[in-house]
C-alpha positions as CSV (number, residue, x, y, z in Angstrom):
1,M,10.1,-7.0,4.5
2,D,6.5,-8.0,2.9
3,F,2.9,-8.7,4.7
4,E,3.6,-12.7,3.4
5,E,7.0,-12.5,5.0
6,A,6.0,-11.1,8.4
7,G,3.1,-13.3,8.8
8,R,5.0,-16.5,8.0
9,S,7.7,-14.9,11.1
10,L,4.9,-14.7,13.3
11,I,4.1,-18.5,13.3
12,S,7.7,-19.2,12.5
13,M,7.2,-21.2,10.0
14,T,9.8,-21.7,7.4
15,Q,9.4,-21.1,3.6
16,T,9.7,-25.1,2.7
17,E,6.6,-25.6,5.2
18,L,4.4,-22.7,3.7
19,A,5.3,-24.1,-0.1
20,K,4.3,-27.5,0.8
21,A,1.1,-25.8,2.6
22,A,0.4,-23.7,-0.5
23,G,1.0,-26.5,-2.8
24,L,3.7,-24.5,-4.4
25,G,7.5,-25.2,-5.1
26,Q,10.1,-23.9,-2.6
27,S,11.7,-21.5,-5.3
28,T,8.2,-19.6,-5.9
29,V,8.0,-18.9,-2.2
30,I,12.2,-17.9,-2.6
31,D,11.2,-15.8,-5.2
32,F,8.2,-13.5,-4.0
33,E,10.1,-13.2,-0.8
34,K,13.2,-11.7,-2.4
35,E,11.2,-10.4,-5.2
36,R,13.2,-12.1,-7.2
37,R,10.6,-12.0,-9.8
38,V,6.9,-11.6,-11.0
39,V,4.7,-14.8,-9.6
40,S,1.5,-15.3,-10.1
41,D,-1.7,-14.0,-8.7
42,Q,-2.8,-17.2,-8.0
43,A,0.3,-18.2,-6.3
44,I,0.0,-15.5,-3.9
45,A,-3.4,-16.4,-3.1
46,A,-2.2,-20.1,-2.7
47,I,0.8,-18.4,0.2
48,R,-1.9,-16.0,1.5
49,G,-4.7,-18.8,1.9
50,A,-1.7,-21.0,3.6
51,L,-1.3,-18.4,6.0
52,E,-4.3,-18.0,7.1
53,S,-5.1,-21.5,7.7
54,A,-2.2,-21.0,10.1
55,G,-3.5,-18.3,11.8
56,V,-1.7,-15.1,10.4
57,I,-4.7,-12.3,9.3
58,F,-4.0,-9.7,6.7
59,I,-5.2,-6.1,8.1
60,D,-6.2,-3.6,5.7
61,E,-5.5,0.0,5.8
62,N,-7.2,1.1,8.7
63,G,-5.5,4.6,9.3
64,E,-2.3,2.9,11.4
65,G,-1.8,1.0,8.0
66,P,-1.3,-2.7,6.8
67,G,-0.4,-5.1,8.3
68,V,-0.3,-8.8,9.9
69,R,-1.3,-10.2,13.4
70,L,-2.3,-14.1,15.0
71,R,-5.5,-15.0,15.1
72,K,-6.4,-15.9,19.0
């Protein structure tokens, strides 16, 4: 599971909801999560931006490894 999918799971957001929030097609989100194809950097940024707007925080490597958590 990638960090974007983990973030989506944290907030109980469906792939359809994420696609809409990110302004992408649902197939792009599905393909990205299932690693069916390489999606553009712009699509990844849109996915992350939509998740961050919904309260997901992406944590960089900090000695314990990268991850995700919810904003307070």
